[in-house]
C-alpha positions in Angstrom: -0.2 6.7 -8.6 2.2 3.8 -9.1 4.2 2.8 -6.0 6.1 -0.2 -4.8 4.9 -2.1 -1.7 6.7 -0.4 1.1 7.6 -2.4 4.2 4.4 -3.0 6.2 3.9 -0.7 9.2 6.1 2.0 7.8 5.2 5.6 7.6 5.3 5.3 3.8 2.3 3.0 3.9 0.3 5.8 5.6 1.5 8.3 3.0 0.2 6.0 0.2 -3.1 5.6 2.2 -3.5 9.4 2.2 -3.6 9.4 -1.6 -6.2 6.6 -1.7 -8.9 8.6 0.1 -7.8 12.2 0.8 -9.3 13.6 4.0 -10.9 10.3 5.1 -9.9 7.2 6.9 -11.1 4.7 4.2 -7.7 4.9 2.5 -6.0 3.1 5.4 -8.4 0.2 5.2 -8.0 0.0 1.5 -4.2 -0.2 1.7 -4.3 -2.7 4.6 -6.5 -5.0 2.5 -4.2 -4.6 -0.5 -1.2 -5.5 1.7 -3.0 -8.5 3.1 -3.7 -9.7 -0.4 -0.1 -9.0 -1.5 1.2 -11.0 1.5 -1.2 -13.9 0.6 0.1 -13.9 -2.9 3.8 -13.7 -1.8 4.5 -10.4 -3.4 7.9 -8.8 -2.7 8.2 -5.7 -0.6 10.6 -2.8 -0.3 12.8 -1.2 -3.0 13.1 -4.1 -5.4 9.6 -5.5 -4.8 6.4 -5.6 -6.8 4.4 -2.4 -7.6 0.8 -1.4 -7.4 -1.3 1.1 -9.3 -3.7 3.2 -7.3 -6.5 5.0 -9.3 
């Protein structure tokens, strides 16, 4: 899945997390770590921001 970095703490972040680890909680941790790294690297968020590929 390819998606942009939604605003942190939005419901869309939880939607993306559900695709990372369906039926388990590990997806939330994975997404939060990805967002922490994106913030550290000054990625842009929201509609015109950077994108990520989730496999």
